[in-house]
N, CA and C of each residue as an Amber inpcrd file, in Angstrom:
protein
   342
 -16.1130000   0.2570000 -11.1340000 -15.6640000  -0.7800000 -10.8310000
 -13.8160000  -0.3280000 -10.9500000 -13.7610000  -0.6410000  -9.4940000
 -11.8850000  -0.0680000  -9.4960000 -10.6130000  -1.1440000  -9.4120000
  -9.7360000  -1.4690000 -10.0130000  -8.6670000  -2.1980000  -9.8440000
  -7.8190000  -2.0140000  -9.4280000  -6.4520000  -3.0260000  -8.6660000
  -5.1140000  -2.4930000  -8.4320000  -4.8610000  -3.3720000  -8.5140000
  -2.7200000  -2.8590000  -9.0400000  -2.2550000  -4.3730000  -9.4030000
  -1.1840000  -3.9640000  -8.6670000  -0.2350000  -4.5590000  -7.6520000
   0.6540000  -4.9080000  -7.2300000   0.9660000  -4.8800000  -7.9230000
   3.3180000  -4.5160000  -7.4230000   4.2600000  -4.9180000  -8.4470000
   5.5520000  -4.7060000  -7.1690000   6.5110000  -5.5710000  -7.4590000
   7.7970000  -5.0100000  -7.2100000   8.3870000  -5.7470000  -5.7170000
   7.4020000  -6.6330000  -5.8340000   8.0290000  -7.9690000  -4.7130000
   8.7140000  -9.1420000  -4.8450000   9.1260000  -9.2000000  -4.2570000
  10.6700000 -10.5100000  -4.5500000  11.8950000 -10.7620000  -3.2250000
  12.6290000 -11.0600000  -3.4660000  13.8500000 -12.0170000  -2.1350000
  14.8480000 -10.7410000  -2.2020000  15.1390000 -10.3800000  -0.7540000
  16.1650000  -9.2180000  -0.7100000  16.7840000 -10.4150000   0.7040000
  17.7910000  -9.2930000   0.7860000  18.4480000 -10.2580000   2.4030000
  18.4150000  -9.1410000   3.3710000  18.2820000  -9.8620000   4.8230000
  17.9640000  -8.6460000   6.0490000  18.9970000  -7.2890000   5.5900000
  18.2830000  -6.1660000   5.7400000  18.5880000  -4.4660000   5.8400000
  18.5690000  -4.1670000   3.9380000  18.6960000  -5.0370000   3.1380000
  18.1350000  -4.3840000   2.3590000  16.9460000  -3.8550000   1.9680000
  16.4760000  -3.3510000   0.4820000  15.4950000  -2.6140000   0.4240000
  14.7870000  -3.1580000  -1.2520000  13.2150000  -2.8690000  -0.8470000
  12.9890000  -2.9520000  -2.3610000  11.6980000  -1.5490000  -2.0300000
  10.8490000  -1.8590000  -3.3100000  10.2090000  -0.5370000  -3.4830000
   9.0630000  -1.2090000  -4.1590000   7.9720000  -1.3090000  -3.5770000
   6.7330000  -1.6640000  -4.2310000   5.7450000  -0.6610000  -4.8730000
   4.5790000  -1.1250000  -5.2530000   3.9720000  -0.3800000  -6.1630000
   2.4650000  -0.5890000  -6.6260000   1.7420000   0.0380000  -6.5390000
   0.4570000  -0.3040000  -7.0370000  -0.5670000   1.1410000  -7.7190000
  -0.9040000   0.4490000  -8.8710000  -1.6290000   1.4010000 -10.1880000
  -2.6310000   0.6680000  -9.8270000  -3.8350000   1.4170000  -9.8340000
  -5.2760000   1.8130000  -9.7440000  -6.0090000   2.5080000 -10.9190000
  -6.9100000   1.0490000 -11.3640000  -7.5040000   1.9320000 -12.3720000
  -8.7650000   1.7600000 -12.7960000  -9.4510000   2.2630000 -13.0170000
 -11.1700000   2.1980000 -13.3940000 -12.1670000   3.3880000 -12.7620000
 -12.9160000   3.7160000 -12.4170000 -13.6940000   4.7830000 -11.8950000
 -13.2400000   5.1130000 -10.4520000 -12.5490000   6.0310000  -9.9590000
 -11.8040000   6.6800000  -9.1700000 -13.2190000   7.7810000  -8.9730000
 -12.6500000   7.8350000  -7.4110000 -13.7240000   9.0300000  -6.9360000
 -12.8670000   9.9230000  -6.4480000 -12.4080000  11.5840000  -6.7180000
 -11.7490000  12.7010000  -6.0540000 -10.7390000  12.8760000  -5.1140000
 -11.3210000  11.8920000  -4.1040000 -10.7400000  12.1000000  -2.6780000
 -10.8780000  10.5670000  -2.3380000  -9.7030000  10.0040000  -2.4060000
  -9.7480000   8.5210000  -1.3780000  -8.0460000   8.4650000  -0.6360000
  -8.3250000   7.7320000   0.3140000  -7.1320000   6.5400000   0.8380000
  -5.8400000   5.8110000  -0.0770000  -4.9890000   5.5730000  -0.5430000
  -4.4130000   4.4810000  -0.6580000  -3.2850000   4.3840000   0.4070000
  -3.5500000   2.9040000   0.9510000  -2.6520000   1.9550000   2.0840000
  -2.2050000   0.9160000   1.8210000  -0.8850000   0.7080000   2.1270000
  -0.6770000  -0.7510000   2.3790000  -1.0090000  -1.7040000   3.3650000
  -1.2400000  -3.0820000   3.4190000  -1.2750000  -4.1290000   4.5270000
  -0.5350000  -4.7450000   4.0010000  -0.2730000  -6.0870000   5.2840000
   0.7930000  -7.2610000   5.0750000   0.1090000  -8.3470000   5.1520000
  -0.0430000  -9.7260000   5.2060000  -0.0720000 -10.3290000   5.9770000
   0.7510000 -11.4380000   5.5270000   1.6600000 -11.9290000   6.9070000
   2.4030000 -13.2590000   7.3110000   1.6270000 -14.0060000   7.3340000
   2.3330000 -15.5000000   7.0040000   1.8930000 -17.0700000   7.4790000
   1.4620000 -17.5370000   8.7270000  -0.0890000 -17.4460000   8.8600000
  -0.7260000 -17.4950000   9.8200000  -0.8580000 -16.0670000  11.1300000
  -0.4250000 -15.5660000  10.4820000  -1.3810000 -14.3350000  11.0630000
  -2.2270000 -13.2050000  10.6650000  -2.6330000 -12.2780000  11.3730000
  -3.9440000 -11.4710000  10.6730000  -3.3470000 -10.0760000   9.4700000
  -4.2310000 -10.5760000   8.7860000  -3.6820000  -8.8470000   7.9530000
  -3.6460000  -7.5570000   8.7250000  -2.2120000  -7.0530000   8.7230000
  -2.0020000  -5.6180000   9.5710000  -1.9410000  -4.4150000   8.6230000
  -1.8530000  -3.4260000   9.0640000  -1.7740000  -1.9910000   8.3820000
  -0.5420000  -1.5910000   8.1900000   0.0320000  -1.3210000   7.2590000
   1.4850000  -1.0170000   7.6500000   1.6070000   0.6460000   6.9480000
   1.5460000   1.4480000   5.5510000   1.4150000   2.6240000   5.8580000
  -0.4540000   2.9830000   5.1170000  -0.2470000   4.6950000   5.2770000
  -1.9080000   4.6110000   4.3610000  -1.2220000   6.7330000   4.0570000
  -2.1050000   6.7800000   3.0800000  -1.6420000   7.5460000   2.5290000
  -2.9300000   8.6380000   2.2130000  -3.3890000   9.7740000   2.5510000
  -4.7020000  10.7860000   2.0000000  -4.2890000  11.4310000   0.3030000
  -5.2150000  11.7290000   0.2240000  -5.3140000  12.3620000  -1.0650000
  -4.7260000  13.9450000  -0.9690000  -4.5940000  14.6580000   0.4610000
  -3.7260000  15.5220000   0.6650000  -2.0650000  15.1050000   0.9060000
  -2.2210000  14.2370000   1.2520000  -0.3180000  13.9950000   1.5790000
  -0.4190000  13.2690000   3.1180000  -0.7220000  13.6940000   3.8910000
  -0.7730000  12.8170000   5.1940000  -1.0870000  11.6910000   4.8320000
   0.6710000  11.3660000   5.9140000   1.0460000   9.8950000   6.2780000
   0.6210000   9.1070000   7.3330000   1.2520000   8.1260000   7.6750000
   0.9340000   7.7270000   8.6610000   1.2830000   5.8850000   8.6100000
   2.1790000   5.3950000   9.9840000   2.8600000   3.9560000   9.6580000
   2.7760000   3.3430000  10.9230000   2.7390000   2.0080000  10.4530000
   2.3780000   1.2550000  11.1540000   4.2590000   1.1530000  12.7760000
   4.0460000   1.5570000  13.8340000   4.9950000   1.4440000  14.7960000
   5.9790000   0.1770000  14.3030000   6.0710000  -0.7750000  13.7300000
   6.6600000  -1.3180000  13.4650000   7.6730000  -1.3660000  12.0450000
   7.1980000  -0.3940000  11.1490000   7.7380000   0.1670000  10.3970000
   8.4910000   1.6260000  10.3310000   7.8830000   2.1310000  11.0040000
   8.4910000   3.7570000  10.9550000   9.5090000   3.8130000  11.1160000
  10.0270000   4.5410000  10.2110000  11.4710000   5.3110000  10.0240000
  12.0610000   4.5650000   8.8560000  11.3840000   3.7580000   8.6960000
  12.0480000   2.1990000   7.8500000  11.0480000   2.3490000   6.2880000
  10.5930000   2.3010000   6.4580000   9.5590000   2.5890000   5.2760000
   8.5270000   4.1740000   4.9270000   8.6990000   4.1970000   3.4410000
   7.9380000   5.7250000   2.9150000   7.0910000   5.1400000   1.9930000
   5.7320000   5.5780000   2.3040000   4.8370000   5.8020000   1.3080000
   4.6050000   7.0360000   0.6300000   4.4200000   7.2430000  -0.9940000
   4.3180000   8.3250000  -1.3710000   3.1580000   7.6810000  -2.2670000
   2.4470000   9.0590000  -3.5490000   1.5330000   8.3280000  -4.2450000
   1.4900000   9.3790000  -5.5070000   1.3850000   9.3330000  -6.4470000
   1.3820000  10.3530000  -7.1540000   0.1380000   9.9690000  -8.4780000
  -0.8630000  10.8200000  -7.5030000  -1.7390000  11.3330000  -8.1980000
  -2.7590000  11.0910000  -9.6840000  -1.5560000  12.3080000 -10.1480000
  -2.4690000  11.9070000 -12.2900000  -1.6210000  10.6080000 -12.7040000
  -0.9730000   9.7940000 -12.1030000  -1.2500000   8.3590000 -12.6960000
  -1.4890000   7.3300000 -11.8100000  -2.4750000   8.0690000 -10.6910000
  -3.0050000   6.9510000  -9.6970000  -2.0670000   5.6870000  -9.4370000
  -1.2350000   6.1460000  -8.8870000  -0.2560000   5.0590000  -8.4500000
   0.6040000   5.5530000  -7.0560000   0.3350000   4.6540000  -6.3010000
   1.0350000   4.5760000  -4.6790000   2.2470000   3.3810000  -4.6500000
   3.5270000   3.3950000  -4.1190000   4.3240000   3.3030000  -3.8250000
   4.6790000   3.1270000  -2.5050000   5.1570000   1.5700000  -2.2040000
   5.8120000   1.6760000  -0.6920000   7.7900000   1.8700000  -0.4360000
   8.3520000   2.3220000  -0.1320000   9.8890000   2.1170000  -0.2390000
  10.1600000   1.8520000   1.6640000  11.0560000   0.2910000   0.8370000
  11.1670000  -0.3410000   1.9480000  12.7070000  -0.5080000   2.2060000
  12.9840000   0.0500000   3.2760000  14.3610000   0.0460000   3.4450000
  14.7760000  -0.9580000   5.1110000  15.8890000  -0.6410000   4.8830000
  16.7840000  -1.8710000   6.3290000  15.4550000  -3.3040000   6.5900000
  15.1470000  -3.8520000   5.6450000  14.4540000  -4.4150000   5.6660000
  14.7600000  -5.9210000   6.8610000  13.4390000  -6.4260000   7.6960000
  14.2640000  -7.4680000   8.5910000  12.7990000  -8.5500000   8.1200000
  13.7120000 -10.2970000   8.5050000  12.8330000 -11.0630000   8.2450000
  10.9590000 -11.3080000   8.4400000  11.0110000 -10.0560000   9.7890000
   9.5110000 -10.2180000  10.0020000   8.5240000  -9.2790000   9.3480000
   9.5470000  -8.8450000   8.2460000   8.6830000  -8.1330000   7.0350000
   8.2080000  -8.7910000   5.7700000   8.4770000 -10.2420000   6.1810000
   8.6310000 -11.2400000   5.0870000   6.6540000 -11.4090000   5.3210000
   6.2500000 -11.2710000   4.0220000   4.4880000 -11.3870000   4.0640000
   3.8980000 -10.7830000   2.7770000   2.8760000 -11.5690000   2.4840000
   2.7330000 -10.2120000   1.1430000   2.0640000  -9.0100000   1.4950000
   2.3940000  -8.4080000   0.5510000   1.8500000  -7.1850000   0.7380000
   0.7600000  -6.7220000  -0.0340000  -0.6730000  -6.0670000   0.6050000
  -1.4290000  -5.6840000   0.0750000  -1.6590000  -4.3370000  -0.8140000
  -1.8980000  -3.6020000  -1.6620000  -2.6100000  -2.1750000  -1.9180000
  -4.1310000  -2.0790000  -1.2210000  -4.7810000  -1.0410000  -1.1840000
  -6.0520000  -0.7700000  -0.5800000  -6.1990000   0.5480000  -1.1910000
  -7.1200000   0.6710000  -1.8300000  -7.3980000   2.0200000  -1.7850000
  -9.4560000   1.5980000  -1.2880000  -9.6750000   2.7450000  -0.5730000
 -10.4380000   2.9020000   0.5250000 -11.6720000   5.0770000   0.1420000
 -12.7640000   4.4810000  -0.0240000 -13.5600000   5.3760000  -0.0390000
 -14.6170000   5.0360000   1.1670000 -15.5250000   5.1190000   0.3390000
 -16.8050000   4.7370000   1.0580000 -16.8710000   3.1210000   1.1050000
 -15.8580000   2.6160000   0.1150000 -15.7710000   1.1610000  -0.4050000
 -13.9280000   1.0520000   0.0280000 -14.0800000  -0.3100000   0.1090000
 -12.3540000  -0.7950000   0.2930000 -12.0540000  -1.7250000  -0.9500000
 -11.2320000  -1.5410000  -1.8120000 -11.0530000  -2.0300000  -2.8430000
  -9.4060000  -2.7260000  -2.6510000  -9.3600000  -3.6970000  -2.9230000
  -7.5420000  -4.8390000  -2.8190000  -7.1230000  -5.5020000  -3.7480000
  -6.1570000  -5.0000000  -3.8460000  -5.3230000  -5.5960000  -4.7880000
  -4.8080000  -7.1250000  -4.1870000  -4.3800000  -8.0080000  -5.2870000
  -4.2900000  -9.4450000  -5.3590000  -2.9970000  -9.7010000  -4.3200000
  -2.0520000  -8.7240000  -4.1610000  -0.9180000  -9.1020000  -3.2210000
   0.1980000  -9.1120000  -4.2040000   1.4440000  -8.9670000  -3.1810000
   2.8040000  -9.0160000  -3.9450000   3.4550000  -9.3440000  -2.9220000
   4.4380000 -10.7180000  -2.9760000   5.0460000 -11.1270000  -2.1490000
   6.3540000 -10.8110000  -1.9640000   6.5350000 -10.5640000  -0.1310000
   8.1480000  -9.8490000  -0.3430000   8.7400000 -10.8640000   0.9600000
   9.6370000 -11.5020000   0.5810000  10.5410000 -12.0190000   1.4360000
  12.1370000 -12.3070000   1.5740000  12.4710000 -11.1510000   3.1830000
  13.1070000 -11.2680000   3.5070000  14.1100000 -12.1080000   4.6530000
  15.3450000 -12.6970000   3.5120000  15.8410000 -14.1150000   3.8830000
  17.4270000 -13.8260000   3.7050000  18.2210000 -14.5030000   4.7180000
  19.4990000 -14.6380000   4.6300000  19.7050000 -16.0290000   3.4850000
């Protein structure tokens, strides 16, 4: 059983920054992909970014150049640095760990507003 816990969400002004963190615990496989998804009210959940066990990263076009995903394998954590935040980034952000099975955290709220 794998458990994921997100933290770091909050309220920021447009143009501000936040750093989200996710900590994984439990029976982890040696190789896995960690990702961040988000879901805004009334909209489908979308992939924001992911990072592989070798450090390869990928980003959604809407956040590319503004967000950076990173991981610390020794600590079993994955972070999402979010810069130049826009109101459109407002959503619940979910941490995801994927091997042959996908695990999800409970989410952390990010609100970008003046």
